[in-house]
Structure formats: structure tokens, C-alpha cells
C-alpha positions as CSV (number, residue, x, y, z in Angstrom):
1,M,30.7,-1.4,-23.0
2,A,28.2,-2.9,-20.8
3,P,24.9,-1.1,-20.2
4,S,24.9,0.5,-17.0
5,K,22.6,-0.8,-14.2
6,T,19.8,0.9,-13.3
7,S,17.5,0.7,-10.3
8,G,13.6,1.1,-11.3
9,K,11.1,2.1,-8.6
10,A,7.5,3.2,-8.7
11,S,7.3,7.0,-8.4
12,S,6.9,7.9,-4.6
13,G,5.7,12.0,-6.5
14,K,3.4,13.3,-9.0
15,K,5.0,11.4,-12.1
16,E,3.6,7.8,-11.5
17,K,4.7,6.7,-15.2
18,V,8.0,4.7,-14.7
19,F,10.0,3.5,-17.4
20,H,12.5,0.5,-15.6
21,P,14.9,-1.4,-18.2
22,Q,14.2,-5.2,-18.2
23,S,16.9,-7.1,-16.0
24,R,18.2,-10.4,-16.8
25,K,19.2,-11.3,-13.5
26,A,15.5,-9.7,-12.0
27,G,14.0,-13.4,-11.6
28,Q,16.8,-15.6,-10.2
29,L,17.5,-13.0,-7.9
30,V,13.6,-12.8,-6.6
31,R,13.7,-16.5,-6.8
32,T,16.6,-16.9,-4.3
33,Q,14.9,-13.9,-2.2
34,L,11.8,-15.5,-1.9
35,R,11.9,-19.2,-2.0
36,K,9.1,-19.8,-4.5
37,S,7.9,-22.5,-2.9
38,K,7.6,-21.8,0.7
39,L,5.9,-18.6,-0.6
40,V,2.8,-20.6,-2.2
41,E,2.6,-22.9,0.9
42,L,2.5,-20.0,2.9
43,S,-0.3,-18.6,0.8
44,K,-2.3,-21.8,1.0
45,E,-2.0,-22.0,5.0
46,R,-3.4,-18.2,5.2
47,Y,-6.5,-19.1,2.8
48,K,-7.5,-21.8,4.8
49,K,-7.0,-19.9,8.6
50,Q,-7.9,-16.0,7.8
51,G,-10.5,-14.1,5.3
52,S,-9.0,-13.5,1.5
53,Q,-8.1,-9.6,2.1
54,V,-5.9,-10.7,5.0
55,S,-4.3,-13.4,3.2
56,I,-3.7,-11.8,0.1
57,Y,-1.9,-9.0,1.8
58,S,-0.4,-11.8,3.8
59,F,1.1,-13.1,0.7
60,F,2.9,-10.0,-0.2
61,Y,4.3,-9.7,3.5
62,H,5.8,-12.6,2.6
63,A,7.2,-11.7,-0.8
64,L,9.5,-8.7,0.9
65,P,12.8,-9.1,0.6
66,P,15.3,-9.3,3.6
67,E,16.3,-5.7,3.1
68,G,15.4,-2.8,0.7
69,E,12.4,-2.7,-1.1
70,L,11.8,-4.9,-4.9
71,S,12.4,-2.9,-8.4
72,L,9.4,-2.8,-10.5
73,D,10.2,-6.3,-12.5
74,E,10.8,-8.2,-9.3
75,L,7.2,-6.8,-8.3
76,H,5.8,-8.2,-11.6
77,F,7.7,-11.4,-11.3
78,V,6.1,-11.8,-7.9
79,V,2.7,-11.0,-9.5
80,R,3.3,-12.7,-12.8
81,D,5.4,-16.1,-11.3
82,I,4.3,-16.7,-8.1
83,W,1.0,-15.2,-7.5
84,L,-0.8,-16.1,-10.6
85,A,1.2,-19.4,-10.5
86,R,-0.1,-20.7,-6.8
87,L,-3.2,-22.8,-7.6
88,D,-1.2,-24.7,-10.7
89,S,-0.3,-27.7,-8.5
90,E,-3.8,-27.7,-7.5
91,L,-5.2,-27.2,-10.6
92,D,-2.9,-30.0,-12.1
93,A,-3.8,-32.4,-9.4
94,E,-7.2,-32.4,-10.4
95,K,-6.8,-32.8,-14.0
96,A,-4.6,-35.6,-12.7
97,A,-6.9,-37.4,-10.7
98,R,-9.9,-37.1,-13.4
99,R,-10.2,-40.1,-16.1
100,K,-10.1,-40.0,-19.8
101,G,-13.4,-39.1,-20.9
102,R,-15.1,-38.0,-17.6
103,P,-16.3,-34.2,-17.2
104,R,-14.4,-31.5,-15.3
105,S,-15.1,-31.3,-11.4
106,L,-16.6,-28.5,-10.2
107,K,-13.1,-27.9,-8.0
108,E,-11.4,-28.3,-11.0
109,Q,-13.6,-25.4,-12.9
110,K,-13.6,-23.2,-10.1
111,L,-9.6,-23.2,-10.0
112,E,-10.0,-22.4,-13.8
113,E,-12.4,-19.6,-13.2
114,Q,-10.0,-18.4,-10.3
115,K,-7.3,-18.3,-12.7
116,L,-8.7,-16.7,-15.7
117,R,-10.3,-13.6,-13.6
118,E,-6.7,-13.1,-11.8
119,T,-5.0,-13.2,-14.9
120,E,-7.2,-11.1,-16.8
121,L,-7.1,-8.7,-13.7
122,Y,-3.3,-8.2,-13.9
123,R,-3.9,-7.5,-17.8
124,T,-6.0,-4.9,-17.5
125,G,-4.6,-3.8,-14.4
126,M,-4.1,-5.4,-10.5
127,E,-3.9,-3.0,-7.7
128,V,-1.2,-4.3,-5.2
129,I,1.0,-2.9,-2.0
130,D,3.6,-0.9,-3.3
131,L,6.7,-2.6,-2.5
132,T,9.0,-0.4,-4.4
133,H,8.4,2.5,-2.1
134,P,11.1,2.7,0.5
135,T,8.6,4.1,3.5
136,N,5.9,2.5,2.3
137,V,8.0,-1.1,2.5
138,E,9.3,0.1,6.0
139,L,5.7,0.5,7.5
140,F,4.4,-2.8,5.9
141,R,7.0,-4.6,7.5
142,K,5.8,-3.3,11.0
143,W,2.3,-5.1,10.0
144,D,1.3,-7.7,12.6
145,Q,-0.2,-9.7,10.0
146,K,-3.6,-9.7,11.2
147,E,-5.3,-5.9,10.9
148,A,-6.3,-5.5,7.1
149,A,-6.8,-1.9,8.5
150,Y,-3.2,-1.4,8.9
151,V,-2.6,-2.4,5.4
152,Q,-5.3,-0.1,3.8
153,Q,-3.9,2.9,4.7
154,L,-0.6,2.1,3.1
155,R,0.2,3.1,-0.4
156,F,-0.9,1.1,-3.2
157,V,-0.3,1.2,-7.1
158,R,-1.9,-0.2,-10.3
159,I,0.3,-2.2,-12.4
160,S,-0.5,-4.6,-15.5
161,S,1.0,-7.2,-18.2
162,A,-0.1,-4.8,-20.9
163,S,1.7,-2.3,-20.2
164,P,5.1,-3.4,-17.4
165,D,6.7,-0.3,-17.7
166,T,3.6,1.8,-16.1
167,V,2.8,2.3,-12.6
168,V,-0.3,4.4,-11.5
169,L,-0.9,5.6,-8.1
170,A,-3.9,3.8,-6.9
171,R,-4.0,5.0,-3.2
172,P,-1.2,7.4,-2.1
173,G,-1.9,6.2,1.7
174,Q,-3.2,7.7,4.0
175,H,-0.5,6.8,7.5
176,P,0.8,10.0,8.7
177,L,4.3,9.3,7.7
178,L,3.1,8.8,4.3
179,K,1.4,11.8,4.6
180,E,4.1,13.5,6.0
181,E,6.0,12.9,2.7
182,Q,3.2,13.8,0.4
183,K,3.4,17.3,2.2
184,R,7.2,17.4,1.4
185,E,7.0,16.3,-1.9
186,A,4.3,18.3,-2.6
187,A,5.8,21.8,-1.1
188,S,9.1,20.8,-3.1
189,Q,6.9,20.7,-6.5
190,N,5.2,23.7,-5.3
191,P,7.3,26.3,-3.0
192,E,4.3,28.7,-2.8
193,D,2.1,26.1,-1.5
194,A,4.4,25.8,1.7
195,M,3.5,29.6,2.0
196,D,-0.2,29.1,2.6
197,T,-1.2,29.9,5.8
198,D,-5.0,29.4,5.5
199,E,-4.6,26.5,6.7
200,V,-2.8,27.3,9.9
201,P,-4.6,28.1,13.3
202,L,-4.4,31.3,14.6
203,L,-4.6,30.1,18.0
204,L,-1.1,28.4,18.8
205,E,-2.0,28.0,22.4
206,P,-5.2,27.2,24.9
207,P,-7.4,30.4,25.3
208,S,-6.0,30.6,29.2
209,R,-2.5,31.6,27.6
210,F,-4.1,35.1,27.0
211,A,-7.0,35.5,29.6
212,S,-5.3,38.2,31.2
213,T,-4.5,40.3,27.8
214,I,-8.0,39.6,27.2
215,Q,-9.6,40.9,30.6
216,T,-7.4,44.3,30.5
217,M,-8.8,45.1,26.9
218,D,-12.1,44.3,28.0
219,G,-11.8,47.2,30.7
220,A,-9.9,49.5,28.7
């Protein structure tokens, strides 16, 4: 009997450790959706035209599937096989241009150092925008690809090559829709919290609404 197909997504609640089965077709599906070569080229162009932060966000924006969200395996594929490999062609060109016995060029050294830093960051825990969370992905699709501040309101998770089945919530997101979702989840997990009225304003209407009543009480 064939094993059942399980869809793995980063948890949007308090449980942030996700165990996702390795899918044989994950790489093939993502390769089809992302068009790797085009994604890499777009990333290079963004680096030339914009700041690094917006460029990184833009890379993951173009990594979005045509519809829906990514699985955890697919998010790892984007980081491991596309993001970390985006400099390989440029690095290979520098190596090929170097004559035998000649020292590495400054550009080659910088490219190698950058790749080493990013690979180590991914090994120990890399913070990325959560492309497995439905609401987060829906909001990310509305980004104008210019304002970094908008993306910084969204939900980010930390993933690592050392522990690919574990997802750690790095930033829950400050966008109103995400905060509202967080409140609903907290209320469903702790119903008593939903009855707490300490933060409910005592005056739900403007003071002028009660002016006549206040005057009557003062005259009593």
C-alpha cells in the first residue's frame, strides 16, 4: 500500500516544530513552478538596481508559486538549491578566467566568502519570510516590490539545513490581518482569555452621547 501524501506547512499557532515527510516530487514540482534560471536572473538584476534587503525580499517574492503556498520541503529547496546557488555561475566564470598558478581575484574571494557565510547561516538557522503560511503568502502577493517596510510587517520563520524538519517562529508578523489571526488562535487555545475585559474600553461612544445623563446626575 502506497504511503499517503501529507502536506506539510509551518504551524501558525504556538507549535512551531513541524515534521514534514520528504517528498520525492518536491524538487520536480518546485523546478517547474519557479523556473530556476529566470529566478536567478531576476535576483541579479534586483541586486544591481536596489538595496540588498529589498533584493532578498524580491527573490522570495518571485519564488511564490502561481497559487497557494509552498510546503516546508519546497521552502528548503528554494533556499538550498536556488538562493545559495545563485552566485555559482559567476563564481565559476571567475575561476575559469584565472590562469593556472595565479592567485584568486578579489571578486572571486568575495564571492566565495559570501557563499560560505550564507551556507553557514542556513546551517545554523536562516530567517526567511514564511511562504508556507496561507495568510502570510496572500499578503506577500500584494507587495509592490519596493517598500521593505511592508514586508517587515509579515511573518518570518527560521529554518536550517541541520534540522530541516524544524520550523521556529522568528517574527509572528505585525500586519493587522496577522495580528487578528493570532488573537483568534490564542482565544481558541485559551478560551478564558477571550472573557478578559481588562483591556476593553469602558466608553465605547463619544462623551457627548452621555452629556444629558451627566447633567441630570449633577443636578440631582
